[in-house]
N, C-alpha and C positions, 0 to 999 in steps of 0.2 A: 386522394384527399376528398374527392366527391363522396365516397362511401362514408368517410368519417364525419363529414358535415351532415350527411343525411341521418346518420345514427344520432348525432347530437340533437338535430331537430326533432327526431322521433322521441327521444327521451325527455326533451323539454315539453313537448306536447303531452306526454304521459304525466309529467309533473303537474301541469295545469289541470289535468282531469282528476287528480287525486282529491278526495274529500278530507275535511278536518276530523281526524280521529287519531287515537294513539297509534294504531297500526299504520295509518297513512303517514304519520310523522316519521316512523322508523323507515318506511319505504322511501319517503322523500330523501332521507339522509343517504340511503343507498344510491338513489338516482343521482344526487348531487355528487357523490364520490365518483360514480361512473362517468358523469359528464366532465368532471375535472380531469380524469385520466384521459378521456378522449381529446380534450382540448390540448393537453400536453403533447399527445401524439400528433395532432394537427399542426401545432407550432413547429415541432421537430421536422415534419415532412415539408412544411412551407419553407423553413430556413434552409434545409438541405437542398431543395430544388432551385432556390434563387441565389445561393451563395456561390461565389466564384472560386473559393478556396476550399481545400479538403477539410472536412469536419474532424475533430478529435475522435479517437476511437471510443472514449467514454464521455459522451456529451452530458453536460449538466442539465438539470431540468430547466426548460426555457422560462418557466414562471418562477424560478427561484431568484432570490435577491442576491445577485453575484457580488454587488458592492457592499452589502451589509455584512456579509460573512467573508471578509477578506482574509486570506491566509496570513498567519503570523510570520514574522521575519525580523531580522536585525534592523536597527535604525538606518535610514538611507543617508549616504553622504551627499554633499551638495551636487556633485556631478556623476553620481553613481548610475543614475538612470540613463544618462547620455552615453556613458562608457559601455553600459550593458547593451544598449541597442546598436551602437556603431561598431565596437570592437569585436563583438561576438556575432555579428551578422554573417550569415552563410555566404560563401563564395559561390561562383558559378559552378554548376555541376555537383553541388553538395547534396542535392536531392530534396524531395518534398518533406521528408521526415525531419531534416534539420530546420527547414523553414517553419514547419509546424511547431517544433519545440521552441524556436525563437519567439514566435507569436504568442505561444502559451506563456512563456516567461515574462514577456512584456505585459500581457494581460494581468498576470499576477502582480506586477509592480504597479500598474495603473490602478488596480483595485485598492491596493494598500495606500497609494497616494490620495485616492479619492476619500477614503475614510479619514485621512489626516489633513485634508484640505490643502494639499501641496500642489497648487495649480501650476506654478512655474516648472517644477520638476516633472510633472505629468506632461506638460507641453514639450519639454525637452525630450522626454522618453518617446513621445509619439513622433516628433520630428526625426529623431534618430532612426526610427523604424522606416518611415516613408522615404527619407533621403537615400537609403540604401536599396530602394526599390522593392522592399518587402511589403506587400499589401496586408494590412490588418484585416481581421474578420469582424463580424457584427459585435462580438464581445469587446474588441478593442475600442470601437466607437462608443459602445454603451458606457464603458468605464470613463472615457475622456469626457463624454457628455455629462455623466453623473458628477464628475469632479468639478466641471464648470458650473453646474447647477448648485452644488453645495457651496461654492464660493460666490454665489450671487451673480454669475456672468451668463445671463439668459441669451444675450446676443451671440456669444461665443458658442454656447451649446446649440443654438439654432443653426449656426454655420456648419458645425460638424454633422448635425442631423440632416441637413440638405446634402452635404457631401456623401453621407452614407447612401442616400437614395440615388445620387448621381453615379455612384460606383456599381449600382445594381444589387446592393445588399439590402435584404429585407429586415427592417427593425423588428425586434421581438417585443414581447409585452413588457419586459424590463426597460428597454429603451424608451418605449412610449410613456411608461410610468415616470421615468426620470424627467422627460420633457414636460409632462403634466405638472410635476412638482415645481419645475422652474417657472412655468407660466403662473401657477397659483401663488407662489411666493412673491411674484412681481405684481400681483393684483389682477392679472389678466385671466380671469376665470372663463370669460367668453372665448378667448383664444385657446385655452386648454380644452374646452368642450368641442370647439371646431376641429382641433387636431385629433381628438379621439374619434369623432364622427367620421373624419376623413380616413383614418387608418382602419376603422371598422368597415367602411364602405368600399375600400379598394380591394384588389384581387388578393392582397396579403391576408385579409380577414383576421385582423388582430381581435382576439376575444379578451376583454378585460377580466382580471382576477380580482380578488378581494382587496389586495393592496392597491391596485390601480383605481378601483372605485372609491376607496377611502381617501386616497390622495386628492381626488377631485372634490370629494365632500368636505375635506378639511379646508380646501381653497374656498369653497362656497361659504363656510363658516367665517373665515377671515374677512371676506368681501361682502357678506350679507346677501348672497345670491340665492334666495329661498327657492325660486322657481326652478333653477337648474338643479338644485339639490333634490327637490321632490321628484323631478323627472328622472334623475340618475337613479334614485332609490327605487323608483317604479320599474326600472330596467333590470334589477337584480335577478329576477326569476328568468328572464329571457337570456341573461348571460350565464345562468347556471350557478349563481352565487348565493350562499346562505349568509344573510346579514349578521354581523357581530355587534357587540355592545357599542363599539365606537361608531359604527354606521348609524344605528338607531338613535343614539344620543345626539349625533351631529344634526340629523334632520329634525328631531324633536326640539333641539335647542333653537334652531332657526325659526321654527313655528312659534315657539314660546316667546322669542324676542320680538316677533311681530304681533304678539298677543293673540295668536290663533290657538288658544288653549284647548278647545274641543278637538280640533284636528290632531294636535300633538298627543292628547290623551288617548285617542283612538289608535294612533300609530303605536304607542308604547304598549297598550293592552293587547294588540294583535301579535306582538313579537316577544313579550316577556314570558319567561318560563323558569322553571327551577334551575335549568342549566344556563340560562341567560338572564341573570339579575340586572336590572336597570336602575340602580340607585341614583346615579347622577342625573338621569333623565327625569326621575321623580322630583329631585331637588329643583330642577329647572321649571317643572310644572308647578310646584308649590310656590316658587318665587313669582311666576307670572300670575298665578291665581291671587296671591297676596296683593300684587300691584293693582289688579282689577277689583279687589275687595271681595273675592269669593272665599270666605273664611272656611266653610266646610270642605270645599275642594282642596284648599291649602292643607288643612289638617289631615285629610285622607292621603294626600301624596306624601306628606312628611312621614306618616306611619309606614307607607309602602317603601319609602326610601330607607328607613331604619331596618325594615325586614330584609330588603335587598342587600344592605351593607353587612348585616350579620351573615347572610347566606354566602356572600362573596368572601368574607373573612374566613368562614369555616372551610370553604373550598380551597382557599390558598393555604390554610393551615394543614389540610390533608395532603396537599401537594408537597408542602415543605417537609412533612413527616416522611413521605415516600422518598424524597431526595436525600434526607439524612440517613434513612435505612440503606439506600443504595450506596451512599458514601462509606458506610461502615462495613460493607461486604469485603471479604478478602480480595486483595488486588485492586480495590478501588482507590482512587487518588483524590485528594482535595477535600477531605472531610471538613476541615476548617481552614481559614486563611484570613488575611487582612487586605485592606484596600491598598496597602503599600507594598504588595508583593513585587519582587523584582527577579530578573534572571541571574542565576549564579549556580556554581557547582556543576556546570555542564550545559551542553547545547540544548536550548529549548526547555530548560527546567526552571520553574518559578518557585521562589522561596519567599516566605513571609519574614517579618521582622525577627522571628525567633530561629530562623534557619530551617523551618519545616517546609517540606515540599508541598505545594498546593496545586490545584488544577488550574490550567490556563484560563478556564472559563469562570473561575471563582469570583474575580472582581466584577465581571459582568452580571453574574447572578446576584451578587450583593447589591449592585446598583439597581437592578430590576426590583428586588425585594424592598429596597429603600423607597423607591418611587411608589410601589403598590401600597406600602404602609402609609406613606404621605397622602396618597389619594384617599385612603380610608379616613384619615384624620381630617382632611379637608371636608369630606362629605359630612362627617359628624359635626364639625364646626358650623357648616352651613345650616344643618338641621337645628342646632341649638340657637343660632341667631334668628332663624325664622320663627321658632317657638317663642322666643322673647318678644318678637314683634307682634305675634298673635295675642300675647298677653295684654298688649296695649289696646288692641281692638281699634286701630285707626287706619285711615287710608282708603281710598276708593279711586275708581277710574278717572273721575273728574279731577281729582288731585294730581294724577299722573300727567294730565294735560299741561299743568303748570310746569312740570319737570321737562316735558318735551319742548316747551317754549324756550328752554335754555339750551337746546341742542342745535348745532350748526354743522351739518354734514357737507363740508366744503370740498371733499375729494371728488373730482370729476371722474366719469367712467374712463377706463383704460382704452386707448392710450391717453395719457394726460394731456389735456388741452392747455396746461400751464407751461408747456415746453416750447411754445412758439415764440413770436416776436416780443420785443420788450414793451412796446406800447400797444396794449390791447384795448384800452379805452372802455366805453360803456358796453360794448359787445361782450367783453369778458365778464363784466358784472351780470349782464342779463343771462349768460349761459350758466354762470355759477348759481344764480338765484333759481333758475328753472331746474337745474340738476338737484340742488339741495331740497327744493320743494317736493320734487318727485320722490326723493329718498325718504324724506320725513313721512310722506303719506303712505308709501308702500313698504319700506324696509324698517320703519321704527314703530309700527303699530298705531299710528295716529288715527286711522280709520276705526280701529277697534276701541281706542280710547274715547273717541267721540260718540260712537254708537256700538257698544259691545255686542258681538254676535252678528253684526250686519254682514260681515263677509268681505266682498270685493271692495276695492278702493273706489270711492265715489267722488264726484266733482267737488263736494263740500270740503272734503279733506284736502284735496289739491289746492283749492282756493284759499283755505285757511293757512296752509303752510306757505303758499306763495306770498301772501301778504305779510306773514310773519318774517320770513327770511328777507324780503325786500326792506322791511323796516330796520333790520339789524345790520345792513351793509350800507355804507355811504356811496356817493357817486363814483368813487374809485374802486369799489369792491372791497373796502377795508372795514373791519368790524367796528361797529359803534357800541361800545360796552354800556353806555348809558341806556341805549334802546334794548340791548340784550337783557339787561337786568331791570328794565322798566317793569312797572306793575301791570301793563296791559295784557301781556301774554298773547294767545292766539286771538286774532281779530283786530290787532293794532296795539302799539305800545303807547302808553300815556307819557306825555312830556314830563321831564323832571325839572323842578324848580331849583333844586340844590345840586351841587357838583357830585360826581361819583366818588365814593370812598376808594381807598387803595385797591388795586387789582393785582393779584398774585396768580402766576401761571406756572403750571407744571408741564414739562415736555415729556411725552411718553408716559401718560398717567396709568396705563395698564387697565386693570379691572376696577380702579378707583378707590381702593381701600385707604391708601394714605391720603388722597385728595379729600375724600368724604370726611375722614376724621379731622382734618384741618378745618374744614368748613364748619363742622359741628363745634369745634373748640372756639372758633371765632364767634359763632352765633351765641354760644353759652357765655362768653366773656363780654359780650356787647353791652349787657344791661348794667354792668358795674364799671365799665371802662369809660374814661373821659373822652371827649371828642378829640380826634386826631386831625392834624393838618391834611388837607387834600393833596393829591398828587398834582393838582393844577396850581400854578403859582398865583392865579388871579383871585382865588376865593378859597373858602374853607368849608369843610363838611359840617353841616349844622345838626345832623341827626346822630343816631348811634353809630359809633365807629366800628362798623362791621365790614371787614375786608371781603372783597368778592374773589372767589377762587374759580379758576378756569383750568380745565385739563385739555391737552391736545393729544390725540391718540390716533394711530394709523389703522388699527383693526376694528372692524364693525362690531364684532361680538363683544369686545372689551368696552367699546363706547356705550352699547346698550346696557351691559352689566353695570357700568358706572351710573347710568341714569336710573336703573332699578334701585341700586344701592342708595343713591341720593334721595330718591322718593321715599323709600322705606325709612331713611334716617331723618326725613323732614327738613332738608336743607335746600329745597328748591329755590328759595329766595336769595341764597348766597353762592350757588354753585351753577356753573355752566360747563358744557363739554363741546369742544370743537373737534369734529371728526365724524366719520373717517377723514383724515387729512394728513398730508405730509408736513412734518414740522418745519422743514426748510422753506416750503412754499408759504406756510402760515406766517412765519417770521418776516419773510422778505416782501410778501405781497398782500397779506391780509391783516396786518397790524399797522396802526398809525405809529410813526416814530415817537418814542417817549411815552407810550401809552401804558407801560407796565411799571409797577413799583418793585416787584421781586420776581425772579425766575428761579425755578427749581428743576434739577435733573437728577432723578433718583435711579441709580444703577443703570447707566447707559450701556448699550451693547458694545463690547470692545471689538476691535478689528479682528481678533482671533475667531469671532463667530463666522466670518466669511473668508478666512484664510489666515495667513501669518500676521504677526503684530505689525510688520512693515508693509504688507500687501493687502490686507483685508480692508474692506470699506467700513466706515463708521460715521456717525452723525456729527460729532464734535470736532470738526476740522477748523483750521484757522479762519476760513471764510465764514463758517457758522458762528464763531465767536464774534466776528464783526457784526453779523446780523443780530445777535443777542444784545450787543452793546447799543445798537441803534434802537431796538425795541424798548430798552429800559430808559426811564427818565434819568436826568442827572442825579447821581447819588444812589440809583437803584442797585440792588445787590443780586448776585448769582450764587446759588448754593448747589454744589455737585457732590453726590455721595456715590461711592463705588466700593466693591469688595476686592477689586483687582488692583494690586499695588503697582505693577508696571504701567498699567493704563493710567492710574492716578498720577504717577510721576510724569508721564507723557503729556497729560492734560495740564499739569502745573507748568511745564515748559512752554506749552502753546499759549497759555494765559499770560505768562510773564512776557513772552515775546510780543504779544498783542496789546500791551499797555495796561493789563489788569493788575490790580494791587489788592492786598488784604483789606477787606471792608472793616474788620475789627479784629484785634488780637483776642483770641479765645483763651483766657487765662485759667479756665477750670482745670485743675490738676487731676481730678478723678476720672471725669468723663471725656475730656478732650486733651490729648497729649500731642505735643509737636513731634511729628514724624521726621520731617526734614524741611529745609527751606530751599526753594528753587528760585533764585534771583530774589525778587521782592514778593514772591507768593509763598505762603506757608501751607504745607500739607499736614493735616492733622489726622490722627488715628483715634477712632471712637465715634459714637453716634452723635450727630449734631443736635443741639438743643434749641430753646426758644429764641436765643439771640441770633440764630441762623435762620429763623422763620419756621422751624419745626415746633409748632406750638403744642402738638399732641403726638405722643409716640404711637406709631402704627406699624404693624407688620404687613407682610404681603405674601402671596403664594410662594414666590421664589425665595423670599427671606426665610420662611418656615422650612422650605425644602433644604436650603443650604445649611440651616442650623442643625438639621438632622445629620448632615455630613460633617458637622463641626467646622463649618466655614463661617465664622462669626465676626471676623475683623472687618471694620468699615473705615474708609478713608474719605476725608472731607476737605473740600475747598470752599471758602467763604470769601468772595472777592467782589470788587466793583471796578468799573472802567474809569480810568483817569486820562486816557489819551489813546489815539489810534496809532498803532505802529505799522511798520511795513509787513505785508502779508505775502508770502511766496505764492499762494494759490490765487486764482481769479476770484475776487471777493464779490459778494452780492451787493447791490445798491438798492435798498428798500425804498429810498425816496423817489426813485424813478421806476419802481416796479420791475427791476431787473434782478433775476436770480442768477446764481452761479451756474454755468453750463453743466449739464449732467456729465459724470465721468464716462470716458470712452471705454468701450470694451477692449480688453488687451488684444493686441495683434499677436497671433501665435508665432509669427516669425521674428518678433522683437521683444517678447516678454522675457524679463530677466529677474534674477533673484533680488 
């Protein structure tokens, strides 16, 4: 192993000594390939020396994604995994070969369960192996860890990762990558970086591959950790990794969202080539340039984005032609097929709706092609929108300051400081104010908006953001919407003589497309609309009846994208974004009771995203419905839209049991049809209209993607609270600042279907 490590170090040093030229680029590619091969040999030798079980005769590549390419097999019965592990366990004296075959079969099933997010079956299968005294290998633990991560159970994955080390088994790069994904999806990017540093520094010498690095970079994008992303990207050469489009776009996007446009432009210029078009990165650069009022730079990046899009489209078209040519060769299978292919006519044979045999990989290929086509369409749409904005010739950095004044990043650093005692008092407010002020100054580009090109975050930006956030939170740490939408902006909010107009809030606002369109519609209609009654019972709104729109979003990149979109649309006076922030924490601890007139939830994540319909986690629990009812004023309405019929039916049942009723019967026969009635709650099929608060129709990234796959049906609930019913879960008590306790990780010895 020492010789392999020395050879890797020698080749990395040779890489650093190469100059920039066409010949050097070709030589660098050869060196990268050699380093990758050496790293695979090193990982094989490390695993073989530390493992207590015999390795299979044909070992898979240690840097291959074992879970992503799970072998095919028939659907698993409820207890099939347990029977497989227990009934077919080898008896004493059956030999190592039988044990090896058993472990290999269990690994096969665990990988399949991980792709299907069947955590309970995977835990049964794993227990059935260990109870018979058969030790699993590193791949067994890797698959169970990956299954737990895919189901959102980081604590369970961490338990098995610790058990792996306690048994003396060395994790491979796939194991580490799965753990990094779990930490990043939980928002713990610092924990992910610490884990990677630990594994790289120990005797096992884990060397990250491209998948590992991109997993960490994606986590940085979600959480807004620019410094960690830049440091990770700088380590690519030392790790022997050639950055791809995803890596460059991730780092460039983080720099653009903090308005470090010059640094992002240099990064893109250094890595762009004919074989690596960076159209998405140029769109991000063009957007940030438009926000800063750099018109020539915006036009230049738009032109480069269009050129890169054409190059990428031509490249994919060439690859598609080659694939079609290969499919037409004699003996080739799967020339054509449909997404509805199913098994029939023999074991392992896939047929389409016409009975024609198709390749088992055909649905996956079609899905990848659909996503690539959708990404191209999104890029062209972004370019067209920015060109339309350039035609107006408006907007500048000082104007973006007013948009930043409507941002409240209330999500504290991981681990959450909101998971402690019920009565946190002023100390909680002080910590939230300090954290939000630091994030506004460093992670939202306030420094560059105050003084473009100045660089490092200065005391002025911190002081400005500290004063602003302090004005927007009351003594209990709850949002004061009058101050948030006040005309003062940075430097202090001016007091309002008139009461606040209606406040509408969208939970999970994403990239802000729907939210910004509603704010634009409200602003456009304000000049011709009569005054509306205020949400306050003591007075009425004396000015123009412009509703204030607020978005709550968990991911940092989506929050900044919403701010960019709102600034370019000119709706800074009627739009605010709370985030990154957990919606459950915002409703229970950051909103005053009765402070909202309307609530909107567009396409909530169903429980199937983290498991089965009965086991997966989701936001809209009975306790969360109680928190939404408390945040709404009497008579306030809730509109939920989803494309998932079983989930819509489950939500209707939850609402009916919680005392919610139809806010208004939607009698439009063309656009809004009654799907079914669940108690006293009606489930509609069709897009919601203005009577539900959807004043302007707007699509979104996922809406457009689903439409390409002909997934166009929408199901709507339009309800209001009439009384509080019994809730089986522990409900939040927003009036006391108490949130529902976080769900416990499943006990592997008690988890059931």
